[in-house]
C-alpha positions in Angstrom: -112.5 188.3 -131.7 -110.7 186.5 -135.9 -108.0 189.5 -134.7 -106.3 188.1 -132.4 -106.0 185.0 -134.9 -105.2 187.5 -138.0 -102.2 189.3 -135.8 -100.6 186.0 -135.9 -100.6 184.8 -139.5 -98.3 185.7 -142.1 -99.9 188.9 -143.4 -100.5 188.1 -147.0 -102.5 185.1 -145.6 -104.1 187.6 -142.9 -105.5 190.2 -145.5 -106.8 187.6 -147.9 -109.2 186.3 -144.9 -109.9 190.0 -144.1 -111.2 190.3 -147.9 -113.4 187.6 -147.0 -117.3 188.4 -146.9 -117.6 185.2 -144.6 -115.0 186.4 -142.3 -117.3 186.5 -139.2 -118.2 182.8 -139.8 -114.8 180.8 -139.9 -114.3 178.5 -137.8 -111.4 176.3 -138.5 -108.5 177.9 -140.5 -106.3 174.8 -141.9 -102.4 175.7 -142.6 -100.5 172.4 -144.7 -97.2 173.0 -145.9 -97.0 173.2 -149.6 -100.7 173.6 -150.0 -103.2 176.2 -150.2 -105.1 177.8 -147.1 -108.1 176.1 -146.2 -110.8 178.1 -144.4 -113.9 176.1 -143.2 -117.4 177.3 -141.9 -120.6 176.0 -141.0 -121.6 176.0 -144.4 -118.9 176.0 -146.8 -115.4 174.8 -147.3 -113.0 177.7 -148.8 -109.6 177.3 -150.5 -107.3 180.8 -150.7 -105.0 181.7 -153.6 -102.1 181.7 -150.1 -100.1 178.1 -150.5 -98.3 177.8 -147.1 -94.5 177.4 -146.4 -92.5 175.5 -143.6 -91.5 179.7 -142.8 -95.1 180.9 -142.8 -95.7 177.9 -140.0 -92.5 179.0 -137.7 -93.4 182.8 -138.2 -97.2 181.6 -136.8 -94.9 180.0 -133.8 -92.5 183.3 -133.2 -95.3 185.2 -132.9 -97.4 183.4 -130.8 -94.3 182.1 -128.3 -93.2 186.7 -128.5 -89.8 185.3 -130.6 -89.5 182.9 -127.6 -90.7 179.4 -129.4 -88.9 177.4 -125.7 -91.5 179.4 -123.6 -94.6 177.2 -125.7 -92.3 174.0 -125.1 -95.0 172.2 -123.1 -98.1 173.2 -124.8 -96.2 172.4 -128.4 -95.3 169.0 -126.9 -99.5 168.9 -126.3 -100.0 169.3 -129.6 -101.8 172.8 -129.6 -101.1 176.1 -128.5 -103.8 178.5 -127.3 -103.5 182.2 -128.1 -105.0 185.4 -127.2 -109.1 185.1 -127.2 -109.1 181.3 -126.5 -108.3 180.2 -130.1 -106.4 177.1 -130.0 -103.8 176.2 -132.8 -102.9 172.5 -133.2 -100.1 171.4 -134.5 -98.8 168.4 -136.5 -95.0 167.0 -137.3 -93.0 164.7 -136.4 -93.0 163.6 -132.6 -89.8 163.1 -130.7 -90.5 160.7 -127.9 -88.1 160.4 -124.6 -88.9 158.1 -121.7 -92.4 157.0 -123.6 -93.0 161.1 -123.2 -93.6 163.7 -125.9 -90.2 165.6 -125.8 -91.0 167.9 -128.9 -92.7 167.9 -132.1 -90.2 168.9 -135.1 -90.3 169.7 -138.8 -93.9 170.9 -138.3 -95.6 170.5 -141.7 -99.4 171.6 -140.6 -101.8 173.4 -138.3 -105.0 174.0 -137.8 -106.3 176.9 -136.1 -109.7 176.3 -134.8 -111.4 179.6 -134.3 -113.0 180.2 -130.5 -116.8 181.7 -129.9 -117.9 183.3 -127.1 -122.0 183.0 -127.1 -123.7 185.1 -125.1 -127.0 183.1 -124.1 -126.1 179.8 -126.0 -126.6 178.2 -122.6 -129.9 179.6 -122.7 -132.2 176.2 -123.5 -129.9 173.8 -121.2 -129.9 176.6 -117.5 -133.3 175.2 -116.3 -132.4 171.6 -115.8 -129.5 172.4 -113.8 -130.9 174.3 -111.2 -132.2 172.6 -108.5 -134.4 174.7 -106.0 -131.5 177.9 -105.3 -128.7 175.3 -106.6 -127.2 173.6 -109.1 -127.6 169.8 -109.9 -124.4 167.6 -111.2 -124.5 167.8 -115.1 -122.2 166.1 -117.7 -122.2 167.4 -120.9 -121.4 164.7 -124.0 -120.4 166.3 -127.6 -118.0 164.8 -130.2 -115.5 167.7 -131.2 -116.6 170.9 -132.9 -120.2 170.8 -131.4 -120.1 173.5 -129.1 -119.6 172.2 -125.9 -116.7 174.6 -124.8 -118.9 177.8 -126.0 -121.7 176.9 -124.0 -119.6 175.5 -120.9 -118.5 179.0 -120.8 -122.0 180.1 -120.7 -122.9 178.1 -118.7 -120.4 179.2 -116.0 -121.2 182.3 -117.3 -124.8 182.5 -115.8 -124.4 180.0 -112.6 -121.6 183.0 -111.4 -124.0 186.0 -112.1 -127.0 183.9 -111.3 -130.8 184.4 -113.2 -133.4 185.9 -111.9 -136.0 185.2 -113.9 -135.0 181.3 -112.7 -135.0 182.2 -108.9 -131.3 181.4 -109.1 -128.6 183.5 -107.0 -125.3 183.5 -108.0 -122.8 181.0 -107.5 -119.0 180.6 -106.6 -118.0 179.1 -109.4 -114.2 177.4 -109.3 -113.2 177.3 -113.4 -110.2 174.9 -114.0 -109.5 176.0 -117.6 -105.8 173.8 -118.2 -105.5 174.9 -122.0 -106.7 178.5 -121.5 -109.6 178.0 -123.8 -113.1 178.9 -121.8 -112.0 181.7 -120.2 -109.0 182.6 -122.7 -106.7 184.5 -119.7 -104.0 186.8 -120.4 -101.2 188.5 -118.4 -104.1 187.0 -115.5 -107.2 188.3 -117.0 -110.2 186.9 -118.5 -110.6 187.5 -122.0 -114.1 186.1 -122.5 -117.1 186.2 -119.8 -117.2 183.8 -117.4 -119.0 186.2 -114.7 -118.8 187.9 -111.4 -118.2 185.5 -109.1 -115.9 183.2 -110.9 -112.5 182.0 -110.1 -109.7 180.8 -113.2 -107.0 178.3 -112.5 -105.3 178.2 -116.0 -102.5 176.1 -117.4 -103.1 173.5 -114.9 -104.2 169.8 -115.5 -108.1 169.4 -114.4 -107.3 166.6 -111.5 -104.6 168.8 -110.3 -106.7 172.2 -110.3 -110.0 170.7 -109.5 -108.2 169.7 -105.9 -107.0 172.8 -106.0 -110.0 174.7 -106.4 -112.3 172.4 -103.5 -109.5 173.0 -100.9 -108.3 176.5 -100.9 -111.4 178.6 -102.7 -114.7 177.7 -101.1 -116.4 177.3 -104.1 -120.0 175.6 -104.0 -119.4 174.8 -107.9 -117.1 173.6 -110.5 -116.4 173.5 -114.0 -113.8 172.2 -116.2 -113.6 171.1 -120.2 -113.0 167.4 -121.6 -112.7 165.2 -118.1 -111.7 161.6 -118.4 -108.6 160.6 -117.5 -107.9 158.5 -114.3 -106.6 161.2 -112.8 -109.9 163.4 -113.5 -112.2 160.7 -112.2 -110.2 160.5 -108.8 -110.5 164.2 -108.9 -113.9 164.6 -109.8 -114.7 161.4 -106.6 -112.9 163.6 -104.4 -115.0 167.1 -105.3 -118.2 164.9 -105.0 -117.4 163.7 -101.5 -116.8 167.3 -100.3 -120.2 168.4 -101.4 -119.2 170.3 -104.4 -121.4 170.7 -107.8 -120.2 170.3 -111.1 -120.5 171.1 -114.7 -118.0 169.0 -116.8 -118.0 168.0 -120.3 -116.2 165.0 -122.3 -115.8 163.8 -125.7 -118.4 161.2 -127.0 -121.0 160.3 -129.8 -123.6 159.2 -127.2 -123.9 157.9 -123.6 -123.5 154.8 -124.8 -119.8 155.4 -125.7 -118.7 157.6 -122.8 -120.1 154.6 -120.4 -117.4 153.0 -122.1 -114.5 155.0 -121.3 -112.0 154.3 -118.6 -113.4 155.0 -115.4 -116.3 156.6 -116.6 -119.2 153.4 -115.4 -117.7 153.7 -112.1 -119.2 157.2 -111.6 -122.1 156.9 -113.1 -122.9 153.8 -110.9 -122.1 155.7 -108.3 -125.0 158.6 -109.2 -122.3 161.5 -109.9 -124.3 163.6 -112.2 -128.0 164.5 -111.6 -128.6 165.6 -115.6 -126.6 164.2 -118.8 -126.8 166.2 -122.0 -126.2 165.5 -125.3 -124.6 168.0 -128.7 -124.7 167.3 -131.9 -123.9 169.5 -134.8 -127.5 168.3 -136.7 -128.6 171.9 -137.0 -125.0 173.4 -136.7 -122.3 173.4 -133.0 -124.4 173.2 -129.9 -127.2 171.2 -131.1 -128.8 169.5 -128.5 -129.9 166.5 -129.1 -131.1 165.2 -125.5 -131.2 166.1 -121.6 -131.8 163.3 -119.9 -131.6 162.8 -115.7 -128.9 160.8 -115.3 -130.3 158.2 -112.6 -132.9 156.8 -115.1 -130.5 157.1 -117.9 -127.9 155.3 -116.7 -130.1 152.1 -115.6 -130.6 152.2 -119.6 -127.1 152.2 -120.6 -125.5 150.5 -118.1 
């Protein structure tokens, strides 16, 4: 999977990373103009000898866009580009605003490449708490950035889609709304990561629109997406709930109390939309399970 990243890096940087013994454990590659390349893993931070130039960053964009930066302008405006394998390249520079919206990011001066990981079985400890008879409970996974929520969501989708015979779970038709392309890493219509045999995928569409499209048109029983939170997301979740579709979502937050403070979430919690809430941390590495709670009981405590 790391080769997808190395293929878009300048060759001198790529070769230096290939020579590293810890290349499989890399979590982030940070590139700042005029600074040495920084490699971050779960247990170390290392500076390479290669110094990043402006031309290096432009070269990466040209490779990612297949020589047409205009083709990825919308992604650049969002602050990141997702490449094959689900790896996210965050972008910093001078933001150009027009009518209150981001028109462009120019004079790019740094990038952060976050390495996506497919860990089959990463949701094994969580899936038993989501099973309700032969179906799935509505679940919300809460996690700070970098704590493995996308990896665990991907594996939950895979297991729900395929079924888990040992737990009596039959495979469900899952609608996956993959707004940024990180979950299934679809390229040319084909997912590069395993999200199960009964999963239908909508990529590169706002979550709120994708949720409604899935409910209306695909006859799914479970819908999943990453990082909910906008007002439009909240309305789409209400729509899906009224349609009888089960839901598995993630959200940024450091605690259950933290998410209650976010716009629209208190209403969803009070309406009992979610059955189970899961809190992740990085205490013992990404994907550390801090809490798995019955949402009804927990909500009474945090609201």
